[in-house]
KEKE-3310 file (N, C-alpha, C; in steps of 0.2 Angstrom, whole numbers, plus 5000, padded with zeros to 4 digits):
npx = (5309:5310:5300:5297:5291:5298:5311:5323:5334:5342:5359:5360:5365:5357:5351:5341:5327:5314:5297:5284:5269:5254:5237:5220:5202:5189:5174:5159:5147:5130:5121:5129:5131:5119:5116:5127:5123:5111:5118:5122:5112:5112:5125:5142:5156:5159:5161:5163:5167:5178:5186:5186:5194:5205:5210:5211:5221:5231:5233:5235:5248:5255:5255:5262:5274:5278:5280:5291:5301:5302:5309:5321:5323:5328:5321:5308:5304:5297:5284:5267:5249:5233:5215:5200:5182:5174:5161:5145:5147:5160:5178:5193:5210:5226:5243:5259:5276:5294:5305:5320:5338:5351:5367)
npy = (5994:5994:5989:5991:5988:5991:6000:5999:5991:5976:5975:5986:6004:6018:6034:6046:6053:6059:6061:6051:6049:6041:6042:6037:6039:6028:6021:6010:6006:6011:6000:5989:5993:5993:5979:5974:5979:5972:5960:5962:5959:5946:5942:5939:5939:5955:5954:5962:5975:5971:5968:5982:5989:5982:5985:5999:6000:5995:6005:6016:6013:6012:6025:6031:6025:6030:6043:6042:6037:6048:6056:6050:6038:6022:6014:6012:6014:6010:6008:6012:6010:6017:6020:6027:6031:6041:6044:6037:6022:6025:6026:6032:6028:6028:6027:6028:6032:6033:6038:6032:6032:6021:6021)
npz = (5435:5452:5466:5482:5499:5510:5519:5513:5501:5499:5499:5491:5490:5493:5486:5490:5481:5482:5486:5478:5469:5464:5458:5457:5453:5453:5447:5446:5433:5433:5432:5435:5448:5454:5453:5462:5473:5476:5479:5492:5500:5502:5505:5504:5492:5483:5468:5457:5462:5469:5457:5452:5462:5461:5448:5450:5459:5451:5441:5449:5454:5442:5438:5449:5447:5434:5437:5446:5437:5429:5437:5436:5444:5450:5458:5470:5486:5502:5498:5498:5500:5499:5502:5498:5500:5488:5484:5484:5477:5471:5472:5478:5475:5481:5478:5485:5488:5491:5479:5473:5469:5463:5470)
capx = (5308:5310:5295:5297:5287:5304:5315:5330:5335:5347:5364:5361:5366:5351:5351:5333:5325:5309:5291:5281:5263:5249:5231:5214:5196:5185:5167:5156:5141:5124:5119:5133:5131:5113:5117:5130:5118:5107:5122:5123:5106:5113:5131:5147:5161:5157:5167:5163:5170:5185:5189:5187:5199:5212:5211:5212:5228:5236:5233:5238:5255:5258:5256:5267:5280:5280:5282:5298:5305:5303:5315:5327:5324:5329:5317:5303:5305:5291:5278:5260:5242:5227:5209:5194:5176:5172:5155:5142:5150:5166:5183:5200:5216:5232:5250:5264:5283:5300:5309:5327:5343:5356:5373)
capy = (5998:5989:5992:5987:5991:5992:6006:5999:5986:5973:5976:5993:6010:6022:6041:6048:6057:6062:6057:6050:6046:6041:6040:6037:6037:6023:6019:6005:6009:6011:5994:5985:5995:5990:5971:5973:5981:5966:5955:5964:5956:5938:5942:5936:5945:5959:5953:5968:5979:5969:5970:5989:5991:5979:5990:6006:6000:5994:6011:6021:6010:6014:6033:6032:6023:6035:6050:6040:6037:6055:6058:6046:6033:6015:6009:6016:6011:6012:6009:6011:6011:6020:6021:6031:6032:6048:6045:6031:6018:6027:6025:6034:6024:6032:6024:6033:6030:6037:6037:6032:6030:6017:6025)
capz = (5442:5458:5470:5489:5505:5515:5519:5510:5496:5502:5495:5487:5493:5490:5486:5490:5476:5484:5487:5472:5470:5458:5461:5452:5456:5449:5449:5441:5430:5437:5431:5439:5455:5457:5454:5468:5479:5478:5482:5499:5504:5504:5507:5499:5489:5478:5463:5452:5466:5470:5451:5451:5466:5458:5442:5452:5462:5446:5438:5453:5454:5435:5438:5453:5443:5429:5441:5448:5431:5426:5442:5435:5449:5449:5463:5474:5493:5507:5494:5502:5497:5503:5498:5502:5497:5487:5484:5483:5471:5468:5477:5476:5477:5481:5479:5486:5491:5490:5473:5475:5464:5466:5471)
cpx = (5306:5305:5295:5293:5292:5307:5321:5330:5341:5353:5365:5361:5361:5352:5343:5332:5319:5302:5287:5274:5259:5242:5226:5208:5192:5178:5164:5150:5135:5121:5122:5132:5125:5114:5121:5127:5114:5111:5123:5117:5107:5120:5136:5152:5157:5162:5168:5168:5177:5189:5191:5193:5206:5214:5213:5220:5233:5238:5237:5246:5258:5259:5261:5274:5282:5282:5290:5302:5306:5308:5322:5328:5325:5324:5313:5303:5299:5285:5271:5254:5237:5221:5204:5188:5175:5165:5151:5145:5156:5172:5189:5205:5222:5238:5255:5271:5288:5304:5316:5331:5348:5363:5379)
cpy = (5993:5993:5988:5991:5992:5998:6006:5993:5983:5973:5982:5999:6015:6030:6043:6053:6062:6058:6057:6047:6045:6039:6040:6036:6033:6022:6013:6009:6007:6004:5989:5987:5993:5982:5970:5975:5975:5961:5956:5961:5949:5938:5939:5942:5948:5959:5960:5974:5978:5970:5977:5991:5988:5984:5996:6005:5999:6001:6016:6019:6013:6021:6034:6031:6027:6041:6048:6040:6043:6058:6055:6040:6026:6011:6015:6012:6013:6013:6007:6013:6014:6021:6024:6031:6039:6049:6038:6027:6020:6028:6028:6029:6028:6027:6029:6029:6035:6034:6037:6030:6026:6021:6020)
cpz = (5447:5463:5476:5494:5510:5514:5514:5505:5498:5496:5490:5492:5489:5491:5484:5485:5478:5483:5479:5473:5464:5461:5455:5456:5451:5452:5444:5439:5434:5437:5436:5447:5458:5458:5460:5474:5481:5481:5490:5503:5506:5506:5502:5496:5483:5472:5458:5456:5467:5463:5450:5455:5464:5452:5444:5455:5456:5442:5442:5454:5447:5435:5443:5450:5438:5432:5443:5443:5428:5431:5440:5440:5446:5453:5467:5481:5497:5503:5499:5498:5501:5499:5502:5497:5496:5486:5483:5476:5468:5474:5474:5479:5476:5482:5480:5489:5490:5484:5475:5469:5467:5465:5468)
residu = (UNK:UNK:UNK:UNK:UNK:UNK:UNK:UNK:UNK:UNK:UNK:UNK:UNK:UNK:UNK:UNK:UNK:UNK:UNK:UNK:UNK:UNK:UNK:UNK:UNK:UNK:UNK:UNK:UNK:UNK:UNK:UNK:UNK:UNK:UNK:UNK:UNK:UNK:UNK:UNK:UNK:UNK:UNK:UNK:UNK:UNK:UNK:UNK:UNK:UNK:UNK:UNK:UNK:UNK:UNK:UNK:UNK:UNK:UNK:UNK:UNK:UNK:UNK:UNK:UNK:UNK:UNK:UNK:UNK:UNK:UNK:UNK:UNK:UNK:UNK:UNK:UNK:UNK:UNK:UNK:UNK:UNK:UNK:UNK:UNK:UNK:UNK:UNK:UNK:UNK:UNK:UNK:UNK:UNK:UNK:UNK:UNK:UNK:UNK:UNK:UNK:UNK:UNK)
# end
């Protein structure tokens, strides 16, 4: 499966199949949440949250790709990501794009 953030793929003629998306909501355990809270007192990267968001993007991408494969897609164009805080210590990541088939 080819994933691009552009509207086209060089050298390919595309048939649009439709919008596909994948999402997940992730959180850290309360112990990890507390230790990351202390980190905000001194500043710096919150590595546990960086890891959580990386895992969430990977899972959302996988779910989007599976949806595109079910449509018979060869690629997904215009891939985008968005995230939102759902509650304290939890975030939603959404991956979306347009599933296409090569003509």
